C-alpha positions in Angstrom: 0.0 0.0 0.0 1.4 3.4 -0.9 0.8 6.8 0.6 -1.7 9.2 -1.0 -0.2 11.5 -3.6 -2.9 14.2 -3.7 -3.3 17.1 -1.4 -7.1 16.7 -0.9 -8.3 17.2 2.7 -8.0 14.2 4.9 -11.0 12.6 6.6 -11.0 12.5 10.4 -10.1 8.8 10.3 -7.1 9.5 8.0 -5.9 12.3 10.3 -6.3 10.0 13.3 -4.2 7.3 11.6 -1.4 9.9 10.8 -1.3 11.0 14.4 -1.2 7.3 15.6 1.8 6.8 13.2 3.6 9.8 14.6 2.8 8.9 18.2 4.2 5.4 17.6 7.5 7.0 16.8 7.3 9.1 20.0 6.6 5.9 22.0 9.7 4.3 20.6 11.8 7.3 21.3 10.6 7.8 24.8 11.0 4.1 25.6 14.6 4.0 24.3 15.5 7.2 26.1 14.2 6.3 29.5 14.3 2.5 29.8 18.1 2.4 29.7 18.1 4.2 33.0 17.0 1.0 34.7 19.4 -1.2 32.8 22.7 0.5 33.5 23.9 -2.3 35.8 23.5 -4.8 32.9 25.4 -2.5 30.6 28.2 -2.0 33.2 28.5 -5.8 33.6 28.6 -6.5 29.8 31.3 -4.0 29.1 33.2 -4.3 32.5 32.8 -0.7 33.5 31.4 1.0 36.6 27.7 2.0 36.8 28.6 5.8 36.7 30.7 5.1 33.6 27.8 3.2 32.1 25.8 6.4 32.7 27.8 8.1 29.9 25.5 6.4 27.4 22.6 8.5 28.7 24.7 11.7 28.4 25.8 10.7 24.9 22.1 10.3 23.8 21.1 13.6 25.4 24.1 15.3 23.6 22.9 13.8 20.3 19.4 15.3 20.9 20.8 18.8 21.7 23.1 18.7 18.7 20.9 16.9 16.2 17.7 18.9 16.5 19.0 22.2 15.0 21.5 20.7 12.6 19.0 18.2 11.1 16.3 20.9 10.9 18.7 23.1 9.0 20.0 20.3 6.8 16.4 19.2 5.9 15.1 22.7 5.2 14.4 21.9 1.6 12.9 18.5 2.2 9.2 17.7 2.5 8.0 16.9 6.0 7.1 13.4 5.1 10.5 12.7 3.6 12.2 14.2 6.6 10.2 12.1 9.0 10.9 8.9 7.1 14.6 9.6 7.1 14.7 10.5 10.8 12.8 7.4 12.0 14.9 5.2 9.7 18.1 6.6 11.3 16.6 6.1 14.8 15.6 2.5 14.0 19.0 1.6 12.6 20.8 3.3 15.5 18.9 1.3 18.1 19.2 -2.0 16.2 23.0 -1.3 15.9 23.1 -0.4 19.7 21.7 -3.9 20.4 24.8 -5.4 18.6 27.5 -3.0 19.9 30.7 -5.0 20.3 32.4 -2.7 22.9 31.6 0.3 25.2 33.1 3.0 23.0 31.0 1.9 19.9 28.0 1.7 22.2 28.5 5.3 23.3 28.9 6.5 19.7 25.8 4.6 18.6 23.7 6.1 21.4 24.9 9.6 20.3 23.9 8.8 16.7 20.5 7.4 17.9 19.8 10.7 19.7 20.4 12.9 16.6 16.9 12.4 15.1 15.0 12.8 18.4 14.3 16.5 18.5 13.8 17.0 14.8 11.3 14.1 14.7 9.1 15.6 17.5 9.4 19.1 16.0 8.4 18.0 12.5 5.7 15.7 13.9 4.2 18.6 15.8 4.1 20.7 12.7 2.4 18.0 10.7 -0.2 17.3 13.4 -1.0 21.0 13.9 -1.3 21.5 10.1 -3.8 18.7 9.8 -6.1 19.7 12.7 -8.7 22.5 12.9 -7.3 25.7 14.4 -9.3 25.2 17.6 -7.8 21.7 18.1 -4.2 22.2 16.9 -2.6 22.0 20.4 -4.6 18.9 21.2 -3.2 17.4 18.0 0.4 18.2 19.1 -0.5 16.7 22.5 -1.7 13.5 20.9 1.7 13.1 19.2 3.5 13.8 22.5 1.2 11.2 24.1 3.5 8.6 22.6 6.3 10.0 24.8 4.2 10.2 27.9 2.7 6.7 27.5 6.3 5.5 27.1 7.1 6.7 30.6 4.0 5.0 32.0 4.0 1.7 30.1 6.9 1.3 27.6 9.7 2.1 30.0 8.9 -0.2 32.9 7.9 -3.1 30.6 11.1 -2.8 28.5 13.2 -2.4 31.6 11.7 -5.6 33.1 12.1 -7.3 29.7 15.7 -6.2 29.6 16.5 -7.3 33.1 15.1 -10.8 32.6 16.7 -11.3 29.2 19.3 -8.6 28.2 19.5 -4.8 27.8 20.3 -5.6 24.2 16.8 -7.0 23.7 15.4 -3.7 24.8 17.2 -1.8 22.1 16.2 -4.5 19.6 12.5 -4.0 20.5 12.9 -0.2 20.2 14.5 -0.6 16.8 11.5 -2.7 15.7 9.1 0.0 16.9 11.1 2.5 14.8 10.8 0.3 11.8 7.1 -0.1 12.4 6.8 3.7 12.6 8.6 4.1 9.2 6.0 1.7 7.7 3.0 3.5 9.2 4.3 7.0 8.1 4.9 5.6 4.6 1.4 4.2 4.4 -0.7 6.9 6.1 1.0 10.3 5.7 0.3 11.8 2.3 3.2 13.0 0.2 3.8 16.7 0.5 6.0 19.3 -1.1 8.7 21.5 0.6 7.4 24.9 1.6 7.7 27.5 -1.1 11.0 29.4 -0.7 12.3 26.9 1.9 16.0 27.5 2.6 18.6 27.2 5.3 18.7 30.9 5.8 14.9 31.1 6.2 15.1 28.6 9.0 18.1 30.4 10.6 16.1 33.6 10.7 13.9 32.0 13.4 16.8 32.5 15.9 16.8 36.3 15.2 13.3 36.5 16.7 13.5 37.5 20.4 10.3 35.6 21.1 11.8 32.3 19.8 14.8 32.7 22.1 12.6 33.7 25.1 10.3 30.6 24.5 13.3 28.3 24.3 14.7 29.8 27.5 11.3 29.3 29.1 11.3 25.6 28.1 14.9 25.1 29.4 14.0 26.5 32.8 10.3 25.7 33.1 11.0 21.9 32.7 14.2 22.0 34.7 12.3 21.9 37.9 10.6 18.6 37.0 13.9 17.0 36.3 15.6 18.3 39.4 13.0 16.3 41.4 12.6 13.3 39.2 16.3 12.6 38.9 16.5 11.9 42.6 13.0 10.7 43.3 14.2 7.1 44.1 16.5 8.4 46.8 13.9 10.8 48.2 11.5 7.8 48.5 13.8 5.6 50.5 15.9 8.2 52.4 13.5 11.0 53.1 10.1 9.3 53.2 11.6 6.0 54.4 9.6 3.8 52.2 10.9 0.4 51.1 12.7 0.3 47.7 9.7 -1.8 46.4 7.6 1.4 46.4 9.9 3.1 43.9 8.1 1.6 40.9 4.8 2.8 42.4 6.2 6.3 42.6 7.4 6.1 39.0 3.9 4.9 37.8 2.3 7.9 39.6 4.7 10.2 37.9 3.9 8.6 34.5 0.1 8.9 35.1 0.6 12.5 36.0 2.5 13.2 32.8 -0.3 11.6 30.7 -3.1 13.5 32.6 -1.1 16.7 32.2 -0.5 16.2 28.5 -4.2 15.6 27.7 -5.6 18.3 30.0 -2.9 20.9 29.2 -3.5 20.4 25.4 -7.2 21.1 25.8 -6.6 24.2 28.0 -4.0 25.5 25.6 -6.5 25.4 22.7 -8.7 27.8 24.8 -5.9 30.0 26.0 -2.3 29.3 24.9 -0.5 31.9 26.9 -2.9 31.5 29.9 -2.0 27.8 30.1 1.8 28.5 30.0 1.7 31.2 32.6 -0.8 29.2 34.8 1.3 26.1 34.7 4.4 28.0 35.8 2.6 29.2 38.8 1.3 25.7 39.4 4.9 24.4 39.2 6.0 26.8 41.9 3.2 25.8 44.3 3.5 22.0 43.7 7.3 21.9 43.9 7.4 23.9 47.1 4.7 21.5 48.5 7.0 18.6 47.5 9.9 19.9 49.6 7.7 20.7 52.6 5.9 17.4 52.7 8.3 14.8 51.2 8.7 13.1 54.6 5.0 12.0 54.6 4.1 9.0 52.3 0.6 10.1 51.3 1.9 13.6 50.4 4.8 12.1 48.4 2.3 10.1 46.3 0.1 13.2 45.7 3.0 15.6 45.0 4.7 13.1 42.6 1.5 12.8 40.6 1.1 16.6 40.5 4.7 17.0 39.4 4.1 14.7 36.5 1.1 16.9 35.7 3.5 19.8 35.1 4.1 18.3 31.7 0.9 20.0 30.8 2.9 23.0 29.6 4.7 20.9 27.0 2.2 21.0 24.1 1.5 24.6 24.8 5.2 25.7 24.6 5.6 23.6 21.5 2.7 25.4 19.8 4.0 28.8 21.0 7.3 28.1 19.3 5.5 27.4 16.1 3.6 30.6 16.4 6.5 32.9 17.0 9.0 31.3 14.5 7.5 32.8 11.4 9.2 31.1 8.4 11.7 29.1 10.6 9.1 26.8 12.1 11.0 23.5 11.5 14.1 24.7 13.3 12.2 26.3 16.1 9.9 23.3 16.7 12.9 20.9 16.7 14.9 23.1 19.0 12.1 22.6 21.6 13.6 19.2 22.4 17.1 20.5 22.6 15.8 22.9 25.3 14.0 20.0 26.9 17.2 18.1 27.3 19.0 21.2 28.5 16.3 21.3 31.2 17.1 17.7 32.0 20.8 18.4 32.4 20.3 21.7 34.3 17.7 20.3 36.7 19.7 17.2 37.5 22.9 19.3 38.0 21.3 21.9 40.3 19.5 19.3 42.2 22.7 17.4 42.7 24.4 20.6 43.9 21.9 21.2 46.7 22.2 17.6 47.8 26.0 17.8 47.8 25.9 20.9 49.9 23.9 19.0 52.5 20.4 20.4 52.0 18.9 16.9 51.4 16.9 15.3 48.7 13.7 17.0 49.5 15.4 20.4 48.7 15.3 19.5 45.0 11.7 20.7 45.1 12.9 24.2 46.1 15.3 24.0 43.1 12.4 23.3 40.9 10.4 26.2 42.3 13.2 28.6 41.7 13.7 27.4 38.1 9.9 27.8 37.5 10.0 31.3 39.0 12.8 32.2 36.6 10.7 30.7 33.8 7.8 32.9 35.0 10.0 35.9 34.7 11.0 34.9 31.2 7.3 34.4 30.4 6.4 37.9 31.7 9.2 39.4 29.5 7.8 37.6 26.5 4.2 38.9 27.2 5.5 42.5 27.7 7.5 42.4 24.6 4.5 41.2 22.6 2.3 43.9 24.0 4.9 46.5 23.3 5.0 45.4 19.7 1.2 45.7 19.5 0.6 41.9 19.1 -1.8 40.6 21.6 -3.2 37.6 19.8 -3.3 34.5 22.1 -3.2 32.1 19.2 -1.8 32.3 15.7 -2.6 29.8 13.0 0.1 27.5 11.9 0.5 27.5 8.2 -0.3 24.1 6.6 2.3 23.4 3.9 
């Protein structure tokens, strides 16, 4: 079966199938990124390295995401979105299949870096495709449905694959992720119609996006606004056992609660953003400050840890809204801006984990990571306020701008 060649409007069923195909890729990417965290002991044993050294593979993947998102968006400026998505997911599938066969630790690190390169560009282009297919009043929900693949991965894909990898081998996890990538290539080929590159598409037109102050402000907002979530989540296992004094067997329960929160936040946040994009972003930053402060104040109490962990997962509600905001303010550089969202997301990961580690190292304890998150969110709120003021000064007060369908 081949993809449609015409540009006639798609039926709701066809749009749904396209979004399922794109979300399948998000599920594979999310599973591959997060499941390895639970399999580091196996990697360390296979390659005769320490567990901290095995952690370099996580850093290598994150570096690939940060580097790959802007570079691939620029390199693919003249490509159609369908072609670019097929190439990106093919590279991802091959990278993970090759990771399963890595003969030594150095080659494994290199392969994880290469596997991370398509990550940001894939989500960015997928978001553009989903938004272009949906009615204007549902475009953020369409973006959220694509990102649902990532959030479902944290809830279902990651623990299942981690368990699968522990009983068999970490290599089997990467084999399974590679197969999911290949399935995504097939689904995109079948269901996503052929399209043409945007008229006048060029590298310079994409680069112009980074001359817009609003793009830079929104990326800074993403890097700080999500940093708080990672400052807490990176050390949640130690908080559970050393602050709340729960048995280690409760850590998976905490992880599931976080995953449920991410999925709830993704769905609810997408709907709210379609009603008020900027209101949702600003409101979620305030929500972050309250919830993360609550986490630090009550982490010693089991019931409150369960509640606050779920609520911290809900802070992902800002994700689809910020992604849509980037597409709005990027003008003709939408692909680069949308892809760079996930570079900012991984910077948030690194920043949050680093700052959280600092407060722990200085003796403030694991619960203090919530205060780190609140401070980062407060800084994000400051950036958000600067963005709103700049927009008002320029006489543009629209809460939502239509994404051009190309």
